[in-house]
C-alpha positions as CSV (number, residue, x, y, z in Angstrom):
1,M,49.8,92.0,-56.5
2,P,49.6,94.1,-53.7
3,P,46.7,95.6,-52.3
4,L,45.1,99.0,-53.2
5,R,45.1,100.8,-49.7
6,S,43.2,104.1,-48.9
7,G,44.1,106.3,-45.9
8,I,40.8,107.6,-43.8
9,V,41.1,110.1,-41.5
10,L,38.0,111.2,-39.6
11,A,37.9,115.0,-39.0
12,G,34.2,115.5,-38.5
13,G,33.2,115.2,-34.9
14,R,32.6,118.7,-32.9
15,S,35.1,119.5,-30.2
16,T,32.7,121.0,-27.7
17,R,35.8,121.0,-24.9
18,F,38.6,122.3,-27.5
19,G,35.8,125.2,-27.9
20,S,37.3,126.4,-31.6
21,D,38.7,124.5,-34.8
22,K,40.5,121.9,-32.8
23,L,41.9,120.1,-36.1
24,G,43.1,124.0,-37.5
25,A,45.5,124.1,-33.9
26,S,48.9,123.8,-34.4
27,L,51.3,121.6,-32.8
28,D,55.1,122.4,-33.6
29,G,53.5,124.9,-36.1
30,V,51.8,122.4,-38.1
31,P,47.9,121.8,-38.0
32,L,46.5,119.2,-36.1
33,V,44.5,117.4,-39.1
34,R,47.4,117.9,-41.4
35,R,49.8,116.0,-38.9
36,A,47.3,113.3,-39.1
37,V,46.5,113.4,-43.0
38,D,50.7,112.8,-43.3
39,A,51.7,109.9,-41.1
40,V,48.3,107.9,-43.0
41,A,49.4,109.1,-46.5
42,A,53.4,107.7,-45.7
43,V,51.9,103.8,-45.7
44,T,48.8,104.3,-48.3
45,D,48.1,105.1,-51.7
46,G,46.0,108.3,-51.0
47,V,43.9,109.9,-48.2
48,I,40.1,110.3,-48.1
49,V,39.0,113.2,-45.2
50,V,35.8,113.2,-43.8
51,V,34.6,116.5,-43.0
52,P,31.0,117.9,-41.8
53,P,28.6,119.1,-44.3
54,G,29.3,122.5,-46.0
55,V,32.6,122.2,-44.1
56,E,35.9,123.4,-46.5
57,R,39.5,123.3,-45.0
58,E,42.1,124.9,-46.5
59,D,44.8,123.4,-44.5
60,L,44.7,119.9,-46.4
61,P,47.1,118.8,-49.2
62,D,46.0,119.0,-52.5
63,D,45.9,115.4,-53.2
64,V,43.7,114.8,-50.7
65,T,40.2,113.4,-51.7
66,V,37.6,115.5,-49.1
67,T,34.1,114.0,-48.9
68,H,31.2,115.2,-46.3
69,D,29.1,113.4,-44.0
70,L,25.5,113.6,-45.3
71,Q,24.2,114.9,-41.7
72,E,26.1,116.7,-39.3
73,G,26.4,115.2,-35.5
74,E,25.8,111.4,-36.3
75,G,29.3,110.3,-34.7
76,P,32.5,108.4,-35.8
77,L,30.3,105.5,-37.0
78,A,28.8,107.4,-39.6
79,G,32.1,109.7,-40.6
80,L,33.6,105.9,-40.7
81,H,30.7,104.7,-43.4
82,T,30.7,107.9,-45.5
83,G,34.8,107.0,-45.5
84,L,34.4,103.8,-46.4
85,L,32.0,104.8,-49.4
86,A,34.4,106.9,-50.8
87,A,37.2,104.2,-50.7
88,V,35.1,101.3,-52.1
89,R,37.7,101.2,-55.2
90,T,40.2,99.8,-52.7
91,D,41.3,96.6,-50.9
92,Q,41.8,98.0,-47.4
93,V,41.9,101.2,-45.5
94,L,43.8,102.8,-42.6
95,V,41.4,104.8,-40.3
96,A,42.5,107.5,-37.7
97,G,41.1,110.4,-36.1
98,G,42.3,113.9,-37.4
99,D,43.0,115.0,-34.0
100,M,45.6,112.2,-33.5
101,P,48.8,114.0,-34.5
102,E,51.9,111.9,-33.4
103,L,50.8,108.8,-35.3
104,Q,53.8,106.6,-36.1
105,P,54.1,105.2,-39.6
106,S,55.5,102.2,-38.3
107,V,52.8,101.3,-36.3
108,L,50.4,102.1,-38.9
109,R,52.4,99.9,-41.4
110,L,52.3,97.0,-38.5
111,L,48.3,97.6,-38.5
112,L,48.0,97.2,-42.5
113,D,50.7,94.0,-42.2
114,T,48.4,92.3,-39.8
115,L,45.6,92.7,-41.7
116,D,47.4,91.0,-44.7
117,E,49.2,88.4,-42.3
118,A,45.4,87.1,-41.0
119,S,42.7,85.7,-42.2
120,V,40.7,89.0,-40.4
121,E,38.6,91.6,-41.2
122,A,39.7,94.0,-39.4
123,A,43.5,95.1,-36.9
124,A,43.6,97.4,-33.9
125,L,46.2,97.7,-31.5
126,A,45.7,96.4,-28.0
127,D,45.8,99.4,-25.1
128,G,45.4,97.8,-21.5
129,D,42.4,95.1,-21.7
130,R,40.6,96.0,-25.1
131,P,41.4,97.2,-28.4
132,R,41.3,100.7,-29.5
133,P,39.0,102.0,-32.4
134,L,41.6,103.8,-33.8
135,P,43.5,103.6,-35.2
136,I,42.7,100.5,-37.1
137,A,43.0,98.8,-40.4
138,L,40.2,97.6,-42.1
139,R,39.2,95.0,-45.4
140,T,37.1,98.0,-47.2
141,W,34.1,96.1,-48.3
142,P,33.3,93.8,-45.2
143,A,33.6,96.5,-43.0
144,A,31.4,98.8,-45.0
145,D,28.8,95.8,-45.0
146,A,29.3,95.5,-41.2
147,V,28.9,99.5,-40.9
148,H,26.1,100.1,-43.1
149,A,24.1,97.3,-40.5
150,L,25.4,99.2,-37.6
151,L,23.9,102.3,-38.4
152,H,20.6,100.4,-39.3
153,A,20.6,99.0,-36.0
154,G,21.1,102.4,-34.2
155,R,24.9,102.0,-33.2
156,R,27.3,104.8,-33.2
157,R,30.6,103.6,-31.9
158,L,33.3,102.6,-33.5
159,R,34.4,100.2,-31.0
160,D,30.8,98.7,-32.4
161,A,32.4,98.0,-35.9
162,L,35.3,95.9,-34.4
163,D,32.9,94.0,-32.3
164,S,31.1,93.1,-35.8
165,L,34.3,92.2,-37.6
166,R,37.0,89.5,-37.1
167,T,39.7,91.6,-35.4
168,A,42.9,91.1,-34.8
169,V,44.2,92.8,-31.7
170,I,48.2,93.2,-31.5
171,D,49.4,93.4,-27.9
172,E,50.8,96.2,-26.6
173,A,54.1,94.4,-26.5
174,T,54.3,94.4,-30.0
175,W,53.3,97.2,-30.9
176,T,55.2,99.4,-28.1
177,A,58.6,98.1,-29.2
178,L,57.8,100.4,-32.4
179,D,56.2,103.4,-30.3
180,P,57.6,103.2,-27.0
181,G,56.1,106.6,-25.9
182,R,52.6,105.2,-27.1
183,L,52.2,108.5,-29.3
184,T,50.3,106.8,-31.7
185,L,47.2,107.1,-28.9
186,R,47.6,110.5,-28.5
187,D,44.7,112.8,-29.0
188,I,43.7,116.2,-28.5
189,D,40.7,116.7,-26.8
190,E,41.5,120.2,-24.8
191,P,43.9,122.9,-25.5
192,G,46.1,122.1,-22.5
193,D,46.5,118.8,-24.3
194,L,48.7,120.2,-27.1
195,Q,51.2,120.6,-24.3
196,G,50.6,117.5,-22.1
197,Q,49.8,113.8,-23.5
198,G,46.3,114.1,-24.5
199,D,43.2,111.8,-23.8
200,R,44.3,108.2,-23.8
201,S,40.7,106.6,-22.4
202,G,39.6,105.9,-25.7
């Protein structure tokens, strides 16, 4: 029986450099967060979107599950924990940022397939000499336990989760064969990034 897979789209970060509702900004007429959700939905059995406390989004499909962070400003690792708790009935999760508008389903599927094939708890894409913290694939329960422990230790970075889990890193030659333009890693930090190639520093 194939594993049950959820997508988690992190949409809780502050957009101080963007200066407005970044995730509601449009690229090719579609809100950034909707583009991320659609790509993740293409390879999973359902999508969970993590938003800040009290925030409601009207630019999401009706079949998306929206869950709220308990506190605002706790960082992406806390957002991941919120999403993992909402996904506890699934075996695996695919995690992406709501500001990643050009995620390639073929690369996302590769992350999940790598999680299936290897005896690991996480799969990530190589970017230079280190793995990128998003997008990633995780086994739900090991990841939830690891992230819980990290938060209690005062850690807040997504990269800390990869350091705490058995992680398979997919080499650049393999994943860029599916995505030569490296569009999957594109993210939007400033209004000018909507025309450019985004910030790929991670």
